[in-house]
N, CA, C and O atoms as a GROMACS GRO file, in nm:
protein
  428
    1UNK      N    1   1.357  -1.951   5.849
    1UNK     CA    2   1.267  -1.850   5.797
    1UNK      C    3   1.143  -1.848   5.886
    1UNK      O    4   1.107  -1.947   5.949
    2UNK      N    5   1.078  -1.732   5.890
    2UNK     CA    6   0.961  -1.709   5.974
    2UNK      C    7   0.855  -1.640   5.888
    2UNK      O    8   0.883  -1.535   5.829
    3UNK      N    9   0.736  -1.696   5.882
    3UNK     CA   10   0.628  -1.638   5.803
    3UNK      C   11   0.513  -1.596   5.893
    3UNK      O   12   0.487  -1.658   5.996
    4UNK      N   13   0.444  -1.491   5.853
    4UNK     CA   14   0.330  -1.441   5.928
    4UNK      C   15   0.216  -1.416   5.831
    4UNK      O   16   0.232  -1.348   5.730
    5UNK      N   17   0.099  -1.473   5.862
    5UNK     CA   18  -0.019  -1.443   5.781
    5UNK      C   19  -0.119  -1.366   5.865
    5UNK      O   20  -0.143  -1.398   5.982
    6UNK      N   21  -0.175  -1.265   5.805
    6UNK     CA   22  -0.282  -1.187   5.866
    6UNK      C   23  -0.406  -1.213   5.781
    6UNK      O   24  -0.416  -1.162   5.670
    7UNK      N   25  -0.497  -1.291   5.832
    7UNK     CA   26  -0.617  -1.332   5.760
    7UNK      C   27  -0.728  -1.235   5.800
    7UNK      O   28  -0.770  -1.232   5.915
    8UNK      N   29  -0.773  -1.156   5.703
    8UNK     CA   30  -0.863  -1.044   5.732
    8UNK      C   31  -0.997  -1.065   5.663
    8UNK      O   32  -1.004  -1.082   5.541
    9UNK      N   33  -1.104  -1.065   5.741
    9UNK     CA   34  -1.240  -1.072   5.687
    9UNK      C   35  -1.288  -0.929   5.660
    9UNK      O   36  -1.280  -0.842   5.747
   10UNK      N   37  -1.337  -0.906   5.538
   10UNK     CA   38  -1.386  -0.774   5.500
   10UNK      C   39  -1.530  -0.783   5.450
   10UNK      O   40  -1.574  -0.888   5.402
   11UNK      N   41  -1.600  -0.673   5.462
   11UNK     CA   42  -1.736  -0.667   5.410
   11UNK      C   43  -1.733  -0.694   5.260
   11UNK      O   44  -1.638  -0.656   5.191
   12UNK      N   45  -1.836  -0.758   5.209
   12UNK     CA   46  -1.849  -0.784   5.065
   12UNK      C   47  -1.829  -0.653   4.988
   12UNK      O   48  -1.883  -0.548   5.025
   13UNK      N   49  -1.750  -0.660   4.882
   13UNK     CA   50  -1.728  -0.545   4.796
   13UNK      C   51  -1.611  -0.456   4.838
   13UNK      O   52  -1.586  -0.355   4.772
   14UNK      N   53  -1.538  -0.491   4.944
   14UNK     CA   54  -1.430  -0.406   4.993
   14UNK      C   55  -1.291  -0.468   4.978
   14UNK      O   56  -1.193  -0.416   5.032
   15UNK      N   57  -1.282  -0.578   4.904
   15UNK     CA   58  -1.152  -0.642   4.884
   15UNK      C   59  -1.053  -0.545   4.820
   15UNK      O   60  -0.941  -0.531   4.869
   16UNK      N   61  -1.092  -0.479   4.713
   16UNK     CA   62  -1.000  -0.390   4.642
   16UNK      C   63  -0.954  -0.273   4.729
   16UNK      O   64  -0.841  -0.226   4.716
   17UNK      N   65  -1.041  -0.226   4.816
   17UNK     CA   66  -1.002  -0.116   4.905
   17UNK      C   67  -0.890  -0.160   4.998
   17UNK      O   68  -0.798  -0.083   5.024
   18UNK      N   69  -0.897  -0.282   5.049
   18UNK     CA   70  -0.792  -0.330   5.138
   18UNK      C   71  -0.666  -0.364   5.060
   18UNK      O   72  -0.556  -0.328   5.102
   19UNK      N   73  -0.680  -0.432   4.948
   19UNK     CA   74  -0.564  -0.469   4.867
   19UNK      C   75  -0.489  -0.343   4.824
   19UNK      O   76  -0.366  -0.343   4.820
   20UNK      N   77  -0.561  -0.239   4.791
   20UNK     CA   78  -0.499  -0.113   4.749
   20UNK      C   79  -0.407  -0.054   4.853
   20UNK      O   80  -0.308   0.011   4.821
   21UNK      N   81  -0.440  -0.075   4.978
   21UNK     CA   82  -0.355  -0.023   5.086
   21UNK      C   83  -0.217  -0.089   5.085
   21UNK      O   84  -0.119  -0.028   5.129
   22UNK      N   85  -0.208  -0.212   5.035
   22UNK     CA   86  -0.080  -0.284   5.032
   22UNK      C   87  -0.005  -0.265   4.902
   22UNK      O   88   0.117  -0.285   4.897
   23UNK      N   89  -0.075  -0.227   4.795
   23UNK     CA   90  -0.008  -0.206   4.666
   23UNK      C   91   0.095  -0.094   4.674
   23UNK      O   92   0.196  -0.097   4.604
   24UNK      N   93   0.070   0.004   4.758
   24UNK     CA   94   0.158   0.120   4.765
   24UNK      C   95   0.245   0.121   4.891
   24UNK      O   96   0.320   0.216   4.912
   25UNK      N   97   0.236   0.019   4.972
   25UNK     CA   98   0.318   0.010   5.094
   25UNK      C   99   0.461  -0.028   5.054
   25UNK      O  100   0.482  -0.134   4.995
   26UNK      N  101   0.558   0.056   5.087
   26UNK     CA  102   0.696   0.028   5.049
   26UNK      C  103   0.791   0.024   5.169
   26UNK      O  104   0.902  -0.028   5.156
   27UNK      N  105   0.751   0.075   5.282
   27UNK     CA  106   0.843   0.082   5.396
   27UNK      C  107   0.888  -0.056   5.442
   27UNK      O  108   1.004  -0.074   5.479
   28UNK      N  109   0.798  -0.153   5.439
   28UNK     CA  110   0.835  -0.287   5.485
   28UNK      C  111   0.944  -0.348   5.397
   28UNK      O  112   1.026  -0.426   5.445
   29UNK      N  113   0.945  -0.313   5.270
   29UNK     CA  114   1.043  -0.369   5.178
   29UNK      C  115   1.186  -0.330   5.212
   29UNK      O  116   1.280  -0.398   5.172
   30UNK      N  117   1.202  -0.224   5.286
   30UNK     CA  118   1.335  -0.175   5.322
   30UNK      C  119   1.380  -0.225   5.459
   30UNK      O  120   1.490  -0.195   5.504
   31UNK      N  121   1.295  -0.300   5.525
   31UNK     CA  122   1.322  -0.339   5.663
   31UNK      C  123   1.414  -0.460   5.671
   31UNK      O  124   1.401  -0.554   5.592
   32UNK      N  125   1.507  -0.458   5.766
   32UNK     CA  126   1.601  -0.569   5.784
   32UNK      C  127   1.527  -0.701   5.807
   32UNK      O  128   1.435  -0.708   5.888
   33UNK      N  129   1.569  -0.804   5.735
   33UNK     CA  130   1.512  -0.936   5.752
   33UNK      C  131   1.388  -0.964   5.672
   33UNK      O  132   1.338  -1.077   5.672
   34UNK      N  133   1.335  -0.863   5.602
   34UNK     CA  134   1.215  -0.883   5.520
   34UNK      C  135   1.251  -0.962   5.397
   34UNK      O  136   1.348  -0.929   5.328
   35UNK      N  137   1.174  -1.068   5.367
   35UNK     CA  138   1.202  -1.155   5.253
   35UNK      C  139   1.097  -1.145   5.143
   35UNK      O  140   1.125  -1.180   5.028
   36UNK      N  141   0.975  -1.098   5.177
   36UNK     CA  142   0.873  -1.085   5.075
   36UNK      C  143   0.734  -1.077   5.134
   36UNK      O  144   0.712  -1.102   5.253
   37UNK      N  145   0.639  -1.042   5.048
   37UNK     CA  146   0.500  -1.030   5.090
   37UNK      C  147   0.409  -1.070   4.974
   37UNK      O  148   0.434  -1.036   4.859
   38UNK      N  149   0.304  -1.143   5.006
   38UNK     CA  150   0.199  -1.175   4.911
   38UNK      C  151   0.066  -1.131   4.970
   38UNK      O  152   0.043  -1.145   5.091
   39UNK      N  153  -0.020  -1.077   4.885
   39UNK     CA  154  -0.156  -1.039   4.925
   39UNK      C  155  -0.249  -1.127   4.843
   39UNK      O  156  -0.252  -1.119   4.720
   40UNK      N  157  -0.324  -1.211   4.912
   40UNK     CA  158  -0.409  -1.311   4.845
   40UNK      C  159  -0.555  -1.289   4.882
   40UNK      O  160  -0.586  -1.248   4.994
   41UNK      N  161  -0.644  -1.316   4.788
   41UNK     CA  162  -0.786  -1.292   4.808
   41UNK      C  163  -0.863  -1.422   4.793
   41UNK      O  164  -0.844  -1.497   4.697
   42UNK      N  165  -0.950  -1.448   4.890
   42UNK     CA  166  -1.044  -1.560   4.883
   42UNK      C  167  -1.183  -1.499   4.877
   42UNK      O  168  -1.225  -1.430   4.970
   43UNK      N  169  -1.255  -1.525   4.772
   43UNK     CA  170  -1.392  -1.475   4.760
   43UNK      C  171  -1.483  -1.578   4.826
   43UNK      O  172  -1.499  -1.690   4.776
   44UNK      N  173  -1.541  -1.540   4.935
   44UNK     CA  174  -1.629  -1.629   5.011
   44UNK      C  175  -1.770  -1.623   4.954
   44UNK      O  176  -1.811  -1.523   4.895
   45UNK      N  177  -1.843  -1.730   4.972
   45UNK     CA  178  -1.983  -1.732   4.930
   45UNK      C  179  -2.074  -1.683   5.042
   45UNK      O  180  -2.194  -1.666   5.022
   46UNK      N  181  -2.017  -1.660   5.159
   46UNK     CA  182  -2.096  -1.620   5.274
   46UNK      C  183  -2.115  -1.470   5.282
   46UNK      O  184  -2.136  -1.402   5.181
   47UNK      N  185  -2.109  -1.419   5.402
   47UNK     CA  186  -2.139  -1.280   5.429
   47UNK      C  187  -2.018  -1.188   5.417
   47UNK      O  188  -2.032  -1.067   5.433
   48UNK      N  189  -1.899  -1.242   5.391
   48UNK     CA  190  -1.778  -1.162   5.387
   48UNK      C  191  -1.680  -1.219   5.285
   48UNK      O  192  -1.695  -1.334   5.241
   49UNK      N  193  -1.580  -1.139   5.248
   49UNK     CA  194  -1.468  -1.184   5.167
   49UNK      C  195  -1.345  -1.187   5.258
   49UNK      O  196  -1.348  -1.137   5.370
   50UNK      N  197  -1.237  -1.246   5.208
   50UNK     CA  198  -1.119  -1.262   5.291
   50UNK      C  199  -0.993  -1.224   5.215
   50UNK      O  200  -0.974  -1.262   5.100
   51UNK      N  201  -0.907  -1.148   5.282
   51UNK     CA  202  -0.777  -1.109   5.227
   51UNK      C  203  -0.672  -1.162   5.324
   51UNK      O  204  -0.680  -1.140   5.445
   52UNK      N  205  -0.573  -1.232   5.270
   52UNK     CA  206  -0.464  -1.283   5.353
   52UNK      C  207  -0.335  -1.214   5.311
   52UNK      O  208  -0.298  -1.213   5.193
   53UNK      N  209  -0.268  -1.155   5.409
   53UNK     CA  210  -0.138  -1.092   5.386
   53UNK      C  211  -0.034  -1.188   5.443
   53UNK      O  212  -0.033  -1.214   5.563
   54UNK      N  213   0.053  -1.238   5.359
   54UNK     CA  214   0.159  -1.328   5.404
   54UNK      C  215   0.292  -1.254   5.390
   54UNK      O  216   0.330  -1.212   5.281
   55UNK      N  217   0.362  -1.238   5.503
   55UNK     CA  218   0.496  -1.179   5.498
   55UNK      C  219   0.597  -1.284   5.537
   55UNK      O  220   0.570  -1.370   5.622
   56UNK      N  221   0.715  -1.277   5.475
   56UNK     CA  222   0.822  -1.373   5.499
   56UNK      C  223   0.942  -1.298   5.556
   56UNK      O  224   0.981  -1.193   5.505
   57UNK      N  225   1.000  -1.354   5.661
   57UNK     CA  226   1.109  -1.290   5.734
   57UNK      C  227   1.224  -1.388   5.755
   57UNK      O  228   1.204  -1.509   5.754
   58UNK      N  229   1.344  -1.334   5.774
   58UNK     CA  230   1.458  -1.420   5.806
   58UNK      C  231   1.436  -1.490   5.940
   58UNK      O  232   1.462  -1.610   5.954
   59UNK      N  233   1.388  -1.414   6.038
   59UNK     CA  234   1.366  -1.473   6.172
   59UNK      C  235   1.258  -1.394   6.246
   59UNK      O  236   1.222  -1.283   6.207
   60UNK      N  237   1.208  -1.454   6.352
   60UNK     CA  238   1.100  -1.395   6.430
   60UNK      C  239   1.135  -1.255   6.480
   60UNK      O  240   1.051  -1.165   6.478
   61UNK      N  241   1.257  -1.237   6.522
   61UNK     CA  242   1.300  -1.107   6.575
   61UNK      C  243   1.287  -0.996   6.470
   61UNK      O  244   1.257  -0.882   6.505
   62UNK      N  245   1.309  -1.028   6.343
   62UNK     CA  246   1.294  -0.928   6.237
   62UNK      C  247   1.150  -0.881   6.228
   62UNK      O  248   1.123  -0.761   6.217
   63UNK      N  249   1.057  -0.977   6.233
   63UNK     CA  250   0.916  -0.940   6.230
   63UNK      C  251   0.878  -0.858   6.353
   63UNK      O  252   0.809  -0.757   6.342
   64UNK      N  253   0.923  -0.901   6.469
   64UNK     CA  254   0.894  -0.829   6.593
   64UNK      C  255   0.947  -0.686   6.586
   64UNK      O  256   0.879  -0.592   6.626
   65UNK      N  257   1.069  -0.670   6.536
   65UNK     CA  258   1.126  -0.535   6.522
   65UNK      C  259   1.044  -0.450   6.427
   65UNK      O  260   1.026  -0.331   6.450
   66UNK      N  261   0.993  -0.511   6.319
   66UNK     CA  262   0.907  -0.438   6.225
   66UNK      C  263   0.781  -0.387   6.296
   66UNK      O  264   0.742  -0.271   6.278
   67UNK      N  265   0.718  -0.472   6.376
   67UNK     CA  266   0.592  -0.432   6.442
   67UNK      C  267   0.615  -0.325   6.548
   67UNK      O  268   0.520  -0.258   6.589
   68UNK      N  269   0.738  -0.310   6.593
   68UNK     CA  270   0.770  -0.206   6.692
   68UNK      C  271   0.825  -0.079   6.629
   68UNK      O  272   0.852   0.019   6.699
   69UNK      N  273   0.842  -0.080   6.496
   69UNK     CA  274   0.905   0.032   6.427
   69UNK      C  275   0.808   0.150   6.408
   69UNK      O  276   0.686   0.132   6.409
   70UNK      N  277   0.865   0.267   6.390
   70UNK     CA  278   0.784   0.387   6.362
   70UNK      C  279   0.710   0.373   6.230
   70UNK      O  280   0.596   0.418   6.219
   71UNK      N  281   0.772   0.310   6.129
   71UNK     CA  282   0.706   0.290   5.999
   71UNK      C  283   0.580   0.205   6.015
   71UNK      O  284   0.476   0.236   5.956
   72UNK      N  285   0.589   0.098   6.093
   72UNK     CA  286   0.473   0.013   6.117
   72UNK      C  287   0.363   0.092   6.188
   72UNK      O  288   0.246   0.085   6.149
   73UNK      N  289   0.401   0.166   6.290
   73UNK     CA  290   0.303   0.244   6.367
   73UNK      C  291   0.234   0.347   6.279
   73UNK      O  292   0.113   0.367   6.289
   74UNK      N  293   0.310   0.414   6.191
   74UNK     CA  294   0.250   0.512   6.099
   74UNK      C  295   0.153   0.445   6.002
   74UNK      O  296   0.049   0.501   5.968
   75UNK      N  297   0.187   0.324   5.960
   75UNK     CA  298   0.103   0.251   5.865
   75UNK      C  299  -0.024   0.196   5.925
   75UNK      O  300  -0.112   0.148   5.853
   76UNK      N  301  -0.036   0.201   6.057
   76UNK     CA  302  -0.152   0.144   6.126
   76UNK      C  303  -0.220   0.244   6.218
   76UNK      O  304  -0.292   0.205   6.310
   77UNK      N  305  -0.199   0.374   6.194
   77UNK     CA  306  -0.261   0.476   6.279
   77UNK      C  307  -0.308   0.594   6.195
   77UNK      O  308  -0.279   0.601   6.075
   78UNK      N  309  -0.379   0.686   6.257
   78UNK     CA  310  -0.428   0.805   6.187
   78UNK      C  311  -0.514   0.769   6.068
   78UNK      O  312  -0.609   0.692   6.080
   79UNK      N  313  -0.480   0.826   5.953
   79UNK     CA  314  -0.556   0.798   5.830
   79UNK      C  315  -0.544   0.652   5.788
   79UNK      O  316  -0.625   0.602   5.710
   80UNK      N  317  -0.442   0.584   5.839
   80UNK     CA  318  -0.419   0.443   5.805
   80UNK      C  319  -0.473   0.347   5.910
   80UNK      O  320  -0.445   0.227   5.906
   81UNK      N  321  -0.549   0.399   6.004
   81UNK     CA  322  -0.605   0.313   6.110
   81UNK      C  323  -0.701   0.211   6.049
   81UNK      O  324  -0.739   0.221   5.933
   82UNK      N  325  -0.738   0.114   6.129
   82UNK     CA  326  -0.825   0.006   6.083
   82UNK      C  327  -0.956   0.061   6.027
   82UNK      O  328  -1.033   0.124   6.100
   83UNK      N  329  -0.981   0.038   5.898
   83UNK     CA  330  -1.106   0.088   5.838
   83UNK      C  331  -1.227   0.008   5.886
   83UNK      O  332  -1.214  -0.106   5.929
   84UNK      N  333  -1.344   0.068   5.878
   84UNK     CA  334  -1.464   0.003   5.930
   84UNK      C  335  -1.513  -0.113   5.844
   84UNK      O  336  -1.602  -0.187   5.885
   85UNK      N  337  -1.456  -0.130   5.724
   85UNK     CA  338  -1.498  -0.244   5.642
   85UNK      C  339  -1.428  -0.374   5.683
   85UNK      O  340  -1.462  -0.481   5.633
   86UNK      N  341  -1.331  -0.365   5.774
   86UNK     CA  342  -1.269  -0.486   5.827
   86UNK      C  343  -1.357  -0.541   5.938
   86UNK      O  344  -1.386  -0.472   6.036
   87UNK      N  345  -1.399  -0.665   5.922
   87UNK     CA  346  -1.488  -0.728   6.019
   87UNK      C  347  -1.411  -0.801   6.130
   87UNK      O  348  -1.451  -0.798   6.246
   88UNK      N  349  -1.301  -0.864   6.091
   88UNK     CA  350  -1.226  -0.946   6.187
   88UNK      C  351  -1.091  -0.977   6.125
   88UNK      O  352  -1.074  -0.969   6.003
   89UNK      N  353  -0.996  -1.013   6.208
   89UNK     CA  354  -0.869  -1.063   6.153
   89UNK      C  355  -0.806  -1.161   6.251
   89UNK      O  356  -0.835  -1.162   6.371
   90UNK      N  357  -0.718  -1.243   6.196
   90UNK     CA  358  -0.647  -1.343   6.276
   90UNK      C  359  -0.504  -1.350   6.224
   90UNK      O  360  -0.481  -1.367   6.105
   91UNK      N  361  -0.408  -1.336   6.315
   91UNK     CA  362  -0.267  -1.344   6.279
   91UNK      C  363  -0.215  -1.483   6.316
   91UNK      O  364  -0.233  -1.529   6.429
   92UNK      N  365  -0.151  -1.548   6.220
   92UNK     CA  366  -0.095  -1.681   6.240
   92UNK      C  367   0.053  -1.674   6.203
   92UNK      O  368   0.089  -1.620   6.099
   93UNK      N  369   0.138  -1.730   6.290
   93UNK     CA  370   0.281  -1.730   6.263
   93UNK      C  371   0.328  -1.872   6.234
   93UNK      O  372   0.271  -1.970   6.282
   94UNK      N  373   0.434  -1.880   6.153
   94UNK     CA  374   0.486  -2.009   6.109
   94UNK      C  375   0.638  -2.011   6.119
   94UNK      O  376   0.704  -1.918   6.073
   95UNK      N  377   0.691  -2.114   6.179
   95UNK     CA  378   0.834  -2.140   6.177
   95UNK      C  379   0.857  -2.234   6.059
   95UNK      O  380   0.819  -2.351   6.065
   96UNK      N  381   0.917  -2.185   5.953
   96UNK     CA  382   0.932  -2.263   5.830
   96UNK      C  383   1.041  -2.368   5.851
   96UNK      O  384   1.154  -2.336   5.885
   97UNK      N  385   1.004  -2.492   5.830
   97UNK     CA  386   1.096  -2.604   5.850
   97UNK      C  387   1.156  -2.654   5.718
   97UNK      O  388   1.270  -2.700   5.715
   98UNK      N  389   1.080  -2.645   5.610
   98UNK     CA  390   1.128  -2.688   5.479
   98UNK      C  391   1.083  -2.585   5.377
   98UNK      O  392   0.967  -2.542   5.377
   99UNK      N  393   1.174  -2.545   5.291
   99UNK     CA  394   1.142  -2.450   5.184
   99UNK      C  395   1.217  -2.496   5.059
   99UNK      O  396   1.336  -2.527   5.066
  100UNK      N  397   1.150  -2.499   4.948
  100UNK     CA  398   1.211  -2.541   4.823
  100UNK      C  399   1.205  -2.425   4.723
  100UNK      O  400   1.105  -2.354   4.714
  101UNK      N  401   1.312  -2.410   4.650
  101UNK     CA  402   1.320  -2.311   4.542
  101UNK      C  403   1.330  -2.388   4.410
  101UNK      O  404   1.374  -2.502   4.408
  102UNK      N  405   1.289  -2.325   4.299
  102UNK     CA  406   1.302  -2.394   4.171
  102UNK      C  407   1.448  -2.423   4.138
  102UNK      O  408   1.536  -2.343   4.170
  103UNK      N  409   1.473  -2.535   4.077
  103UNK     CA  410   1.608  -2.567   4.033
  103UNK      C  411   1.639  -2.484   3.908
  103UNK      O  412   1.551  -2.455   3.827
  104UNK      N  413   1.764  -2.447   3.895
  104UNK     CA  414   1.806  -2.370   3.777
  104UNK      C  415   1.793  -2.461   3.654
  104UNK      O  416   1.828  -2.579   3.658
  105UNK      N  417   1.742  -2.404   3.548
  105UNK     CA  418   1.728  -2.481   3.423
  105UNK      C  419   1.867  -2.513   3.367
  105UNK      O  420   1.956  -2.428   3.364
  106UNK      N  421   1.883  -2.635   3.325
  106UNK     CA  422   2.010  -2.675   3.266
  106UNK      C  423   1.992  -2.694   3.117
  106UNK      O  424   1.886  -2.735   3.071
  107UNK      N  425   2.097  -2.662   3.043
  107UNK     CA  426   2.090  -2.676   2.896
  107UNK      C  427   2.165  -2.795   2.850
  107UNK      O  428   2.170  -2.822   2.730
   0.00000   0.00000   0.00000
């Protein structure tokens, strides 16, 4: 499995504006190799807040294909281009070595 986090610093008060952009995003869910996405918020005490987008993929190539797709490009251009309330971002990739799922409940 391959995970990617996009850690995004936003101006104070703009967390919901960024999170809202992901609530209605559905194209990624149909993409080959996509395993899931979480949008997490860290409220900082400093000058900015932070939103982390974690996506899970079967393999690195699936993520790479997504970033080269027309759906990805549409989602990151025009009216969907980077808004001015985003201060900075950092993308971190992970090669998952161990993953645990809950055990099925037994009766």
